[in-house]
C-alpha positions in Angstrom: 0.1 0.3 0.0 1.6 3.5 -0.9 1.8 6.6 1.1 -1.2 8.7 1.0 -0.2 12.6 0.9 -2.8 15.1 1.7 -4.0 17.4 -0.8 -2.1 20.4 0.5 0.8 18.4 0.5 0.8 17.4 -2.9 -0.2 21.3 -4.0 3.0 22.4 -1.6 5.3 20.2 -3.4 3.8 20.4 -6.9 3.5 24.4 -7.1 7.0 25.0 -7.0 7.5 22.5 -9.9 4.9 24.4 -11.7 6.3 27.8 -11.0 9.4 26.8 -12.4 8.1 25.4 -15.5 5.9 28.6 -16.2 8.9 30.8 -15.3 11.1 28.7 -18.1 8.0 29.3 -20.7 8.0 32.9 -19.8 11.7 33.2 -20.8 11.0 31.3 -24.0 8.3 33.8 -25.1 10.7 36.8 -23.8 13.3 35.5 -25.9 11.2 34.8 -29.2 9.8 38.0 -28.8 12.9 39.4 -28.6 14.3 38.1 -31.7 11.7 38.0 -34.2 9.8 41.5 -33.3 12.5 43.6 -31.3 13.4 44.4 -28.0 10.9 45.3 -25.3 11.2 48.3 -23.2 12.1 47.7 -19.8 8.4 48.1 -18.3 7.6 45.2 -20.7 10.1 43.3 -19.2 9.5 44.1 -15.6 5.6 43.4 -16.3 6.5 40.2 -17.6 8.8 39.2 -15.1 5.9 40.0 -12.5 3.1 38.2 -14.2 5.5 35.1 -14.5 5.4 35.1 -10.6 2.0 36.1 -10.2 -0.7 33.0 -9.9 0.7 30.9 -7.6 1.4 33.4 -4.5 -1.9 35.1 -5.3 -3.5 32.2 -5.5 -2.1 31.3 -1.7 -3.1 34.9 -0.4 -6.7 34.0 -1.5 -7.1 31.7 1.0 -6.3 34.2 3.6 -7.6 37.3 2.5 -10.8 38.1 0.8 -10.7 41.5 -0.1 -11.7 43.5 -3.3 -7.9 44.5 -4.3 -6.7 40.5 -3.8 -10.1 39.4 -5.7 -8.9 41.8 -8.6 -5.4 40.7 -8.2 -6.3 37.0 -9.0 -8.6 37.8 -11.9 -5.4 39.5 -13.4 -3.4 36.8 -12.6 -5.6 34.0 -13.8 -6.7 36.0 -17.0 -2.7 36.4 -17.7 -2.3 32.4 -17.2 -4.9 32.0 -20.4 -3.3 35.2 -22.9 0.1 33.5 -22.1 -0.8 30.1 -22.9 -1.7 31.0 -26.6 1.0 33.5 -26.7 3.6 30.5 -25.7 2.0 28.3 -28.3 2.6 31.4 -31.2 5.9 31.7 -29.8 6.4 28.1 -30.6 5.0 28.1 -33.9 7.0 30.9 -34.6 10.3 29.1 -34.8 9.2 26.5 -37.8 7.4 29.3 -39.7 10.8 31.3 -39.5 12.9 28.1 -40.6 10.3 27.7 -43.5 10.4 31.3 -44.6 14.7 31.0 -44.2 14.5 28.3 -46.6 12.6 30.2 -49.2 14.7 33.2 -48.4 12.0 35.3 -47.5 13.5 35.8 -43.9 12.2 39.7 -44.3 8.6 38.6 -43.4 10.0 37.0 -40.0 8.5 40.3 -38.0 5.2 40.2 -39.8 4.7 36.4 -39.2 5.2 37.0 -35.8 2.7 39.7 -35.7 0.4 37.7 -37.4 0.8 35.3 -35.0 0.3 37.5 -32.1 -2.9 38.5 -33.4 -4.3 35.1 -33.7 -3.3 34.6 -30.3 -5.2 37.6 -28.9 -8.1 37.1 -30.9 -8.4 33.4 -29.6 -8.2 34.8 -26.1 -10.9 37.2 -27.0 -13.3 34.2 -28.2 -12.4 32.0 -25.4 -13.4 34.9 -23.1 -16.8 35.2 -24.7 -17.3 31.4 -25.1 -16.7 30.6 -21.6 -19.4 33.0 -20.1 -22.3 31.5 -22.5 -23.6 28.3 -20.5 -25.8 26.0 -22.6 -28.4 23.6 -21.3 -27.2 20.4 -22.8 -30.3 17.5 -23.0 -29.8 13.7 -22.4 -32.0 10.7 -22.4 -30.8 8.2 -20.2 -32.4 4.9 -19.4 -31.8 3.2 -16.3 -33.0 -0.3 -15.3 -35.9 -0.7 -13.6 -36.9 2.7 -13.3 -40.1 3.2 -11.1 -43.2 4.6 -13.2 -42.9 7.5 -10.9 -39.9 8.7 -12.5 -40.9 8.3 -16.1 -40.5 11.8 -18.0 -38.8 13.5 -15.1 -35.7 15.5 -15.3 -32.4 15.6 -13.4 -30.3 18.6 -13.7 -26.7 17.9 -13.2 -24.1 20.8 -12.3 -20.8 20.7 -11.5 -17.4 22.9 -11.4 -18.9 26.0 -10.7 -15.9 27.2 -8.9 -17.9 30.2 -6.9 -14.7 32.4 -5.8 -12.8 35.0 -6.9 -13.7 35.3 -10.9 -17.0 33.2 -10.4 -19.0 35.6 -7.7 -22.5 35.9 -6.5 -23.7 37.1 -9.6 -22.3 34.0 -11.4 -24.2 32.2 -8.8 -27.8 34.1 -9.7 -27.1 33.1 -13.5 -26.8 29.5 -13.0 -29.7 29.6 -10.5 -31.8 31.4 -13.1 -30.9 28.9 -15.7 -31.6 26.0 -13.5 -35.2 27.8 -12.6 -35.7 27.9 -16.1 -35.6 24.2 -16.6 -37.6 23.2 -13.6 -35.8 19.7 -12.8 -37.5 17.3 -10.3 -33.9 17.0 -8.8 -30.6 18.8 -8.8 -27.4 17.1 -8.6 -23.6 19.0 -7.8 -21.1 16.9 -8.6 -18.3 18.9 -6.7 -16.4 22.0 -7.1 -19.2 24.3 -6.4 -16.2 26.6 -4.8 -13.2 27.7 -6.0 -11.8 26.9 -2.9 -11.0 30.2 -1.5 -11.7 34.2 -2.6 -15.4 34.2 -2.0 -17.8 34.2 1.2 -19.6 30.5 0.7 -23.0 32.0 2.4 -23.1 35.0 0.4 -22.2 32.7 -2.9 -24.9 30.1 -2.4 -27.5 32.3 -1.1 -29.5 32.7 -4.5 -29.8 28.8 -4.2 -32.4 29.1 -1.6 -34.8 30.1 -3.9 -34.8 26.6 -6.1 -37.6 24.4 -5.0 -37.1 21.1 -7.0 -39.5 18.3 -6.1 -37.0 16.1 -4.6 -34.2 18.7 -3.7 -30.6 19.2 -4.2 -28.0 16.8 -3.5 -24.3 17.6 -3.4 -21.1 15.6 -2.8 -17.6 17.7 -2.5 -14.8 17.7 -5.2 -11.3 18.4 -5.0 -11.2 22.0 -4.5 -13.5 22.3 -1.6 -11.0 20.1 -0.2 -7.8 22.5 -0.1 -8.8 23.7 3.0 -11.0 23.6 5.9 -14.2 21.8 4.5 -16.5 23.2 7.2 -17.4 26.8 6.1 -18.6 25.6 2.6 -20.7 22.5 4.1 -22.3 24.7 6.5 -23.5 27.1 3.6 -24.3 24.3 1.4 -26.6 23.0 4.4 -27.9 26.3 5.2 -28.9 26.8 1.4 -31.1 23.7 1.7 -28.8 20.9 -0.2 -28.4 17.7 1.2 -24.9 16.5 1.5 -24.3 13.1 0.5 -20.9 11.8 2.3 -20.4 10.4 5.6 -17.0 12.1 6.1 -18.6 15.5 5.5 -21.3 14.9 7.4 -18.7 14.3 10.5 -17.1 17.8 9.8 -20.5 19.1 10.3 -21.2 17.0 13.4 -18.0 18.2 15.3 -20.0 21.7 15.1 -22.5 20.2 17.8 -25.7 21.2 15.4 -27.9 17.7 15.4 -29.8 19.4 12.2 -26.2 18.5 10.1 -27.0 14.8 10.6 -28.4 13.3 7.3 -27.4 10.3 5.1 -25.0 9.3 2.5 -28.0 7.3 0.7 -31.3 8.6 0.1 -34.1 6.6 -1.7 -36.6 9.2 -3.9 -39.6 7.4 -5.5 -37.5 4.4 -5.7 -34.7 5.6 -7.3 -31.2 5.6 -4.8 -29.0 8.7 -4.7 -25.7 8.2 -3.0 -22.6 10.3 -3.1 -19.0 10.4 -2.4 -16.8 13.0 -1.0 -13.5 13.1 -3.3 -11.3 12.1 -0.1 -13.1 8.7 -0.4 -12.0 8.2 -3.8 -8.3 8.9 -4.0 -7.5 5.9 -1.6 -8.5 2.3 -3.0 -9.3 0.8 0.8 -11.0 3.7 1.6 -13.5 3.9 -1.5 -13.8 0.3 -1.0 -15.1 0.6 2.7 -17.3 4.0 1.5 -18.8 2.1 -1.2 -19.8 -1.0 1.4 -21.1 1.7 3.6 -23.5 2.7 1.3 -25.8 -0.9 1.4 -27.0 -0.1 -2.2 -29.9 -2.3 -3.1 -28.8 -3.1 -6.1 -32.6 -4.5 -7.5 -33.2 -0.7 -7.7 -31.8 1.9 -9.9 -29.0 4.3 -8.4 -27.4 7.2 -9.0 -24.1 7.7 -7.6 -22.4 11.2 -7.6 -18.6 10.8 -7.7 -16.9 14.2 -8.7 -13.8 12.5 -10.6 -14.9 10.1 -13.5 -12.4 7.3 -12.2 -12.7 4.0 -10.1 -14.9 2.8 -12.4 -14.1 -0.9 -11.9 -14.9 -0.5 -8.2 -18.1 1.6 -8.9 -19.5 -1.0 -11.2 -18.9 -3.9 -8.8 -20.8 -1.9 -6.2 -23.7 -2.0 -8.6 -24.9 1.6 -9.5 -27.0 2.3 -12.5 -25.3 5.4 -13.1 -22.1 7.9 -12.1 -22.4 11.6 -12.8 -19.1 13.4 -12.6 -17.3 16.6 -13.6 -14.1 17.7 -12.7 -12.4 17.2 -16.0 -13.6 20.4 -17.8 -13.0 18.9 -20.9 -9.6 20.2 -20.2 -11.5 23.9 -20.5 -9.0 25.0 -23.5 -6.1 23.9 -25.7 -3.9 22.0 -25.5 -5.1 20.8 -22.2 -8.4 19.3 -23.7 -5.6 17.0 -25.8 -4.2 16.1 -22.4 -7.7 15.1 -20.5 -8.8 13.1 -23.4 -5.7 10.9 -23.3 -6.1 11.0 -19.2 -9.8 9.8 -19.4 -10.6 8.9 -22.5 -14.3 8.3 -23.5 -15.1 9.1 -19.5 -13.8 12.7 -20.5 -17.4 14.2 -21.1 -20.9 13.1 -21.8 -22.5 10.0 -21.6 -20.6 6.6 -21.6 -20.7 3.0 -20.5 -18.2 0.8 -18.5 -19.7 -2.5 -18.6 -23.3 -2.3 -16.9 -22.3 1.2 -15.3 -23.1 4.2 -17.0 -21.4 7.4 -16.9 -22.6 10.9 -17.3 -19.5 13.5 -17.0 -20.1 17.4 -17.2 -17.3 20.0 -18.8 -18.8 22.0 -16.0 -20.8 25.3 -15.6 -17.7 27.4 -15.0 -14.0 27.9 -15.1 -11.3 27.8 -12.8 -8.0 29.9 -12.9 -8.5 31.5 -16.6 -12.1 32.4 -17.2 -11.4 31.0 -21.1 -13.1 28.0 -23.0 -11.6 27.1 -26.3 -12.9 23.8 -27.8 -15.1 23.3 -24.8 -18.4 24.8 -23.5 -19.7 25.9 -19.9 -22.8 23.5 -19.6 -25.8 22.4 -17.2 -26.7 18.9 -18.2 -30.6 17.9 -18.1 -30.9 14.1 -17.7 -34.5 13.1 -18.9 -35.5 9.9 -17.5 -37.6 6.8 -19.6 -37.3 7.9 -22.7 -35.3 6.6 -25.7 -31.8 6.7 -24.9 -29.5 9.4 -26.7 -29.1 13.2 -26.9 -31.9 14.9 -27.8 -32.5 18.1 -29.6 
């Protein structure tokens, strides 16, 4: 059995490595611009150096301070990360283009080609910013075995990865709630990363959710971002908004407050449909996962849905007998080239509807964004599951 490190410990070790890579990439961008476009004035060089070191320190500060100035600094750092991504790939492309121009004896066009790549990169960023703000409602028809008649033609909304925080604030939360109201679902499932992990008052972010009154309520299980620090403030805000928490360990965190109102169940049965949840922490360690699944005491003769933030551990979840697992986490990679990386890691389970043996999976691209508020090659979405109708995407 391998040693299990807490999530914060992994971040503490991983952030310096990521920062070193980011600094090297910034140097490459500066070197390319200096050679192909021309020397930059010292204020530009200073700004590039500051931006190269901005994201990780500012992110750490947001865990302790929630002032408007800190939130603004985080927005700038996060936006720059997205801008830099496309400037970096423009710089990478500039060198083979320069080589081709050299072969054609057209080196006089080096600077023009570099400027055109710069323009394309910035236009891509502008598109990505606008695309990320448009949340689509994606409808899917799902067949569950032994579905009770009470659930035929009923709708379940799947929301994930809203990342309420310094970028996606209370206004964004109200937008998501208004979209859900317009669909009038019978049940709402939240598959983790409701919060970004810092940069916002949780109670203020979830205040609009008190207006939602689906017939079978709202169910939630944590994602990794709720577990970057102390979960308690997030879990209390979720509970106080009238949202049911489905995870035994999260329930324990709330019980420590000494309020019996926080006592709930990790599995509920709603008109013959079982809904269960696993917190992110329960899915990172195989013995813990097996113990948590066994504790759910699932009735495999009845249809069931598991809220599980990351679309992984599929053999164990199929073996437990679940009919459908709903997830988020991947964002579909959010923007190039990370969409390719996510696809290579999660394969057919990176987004949308898929099957693993008897288990059906449904992975949302997420309603919000993490880091840069940019989407290129993906869409922000809320999934609307329609039960008891022919399978497949609905128009």
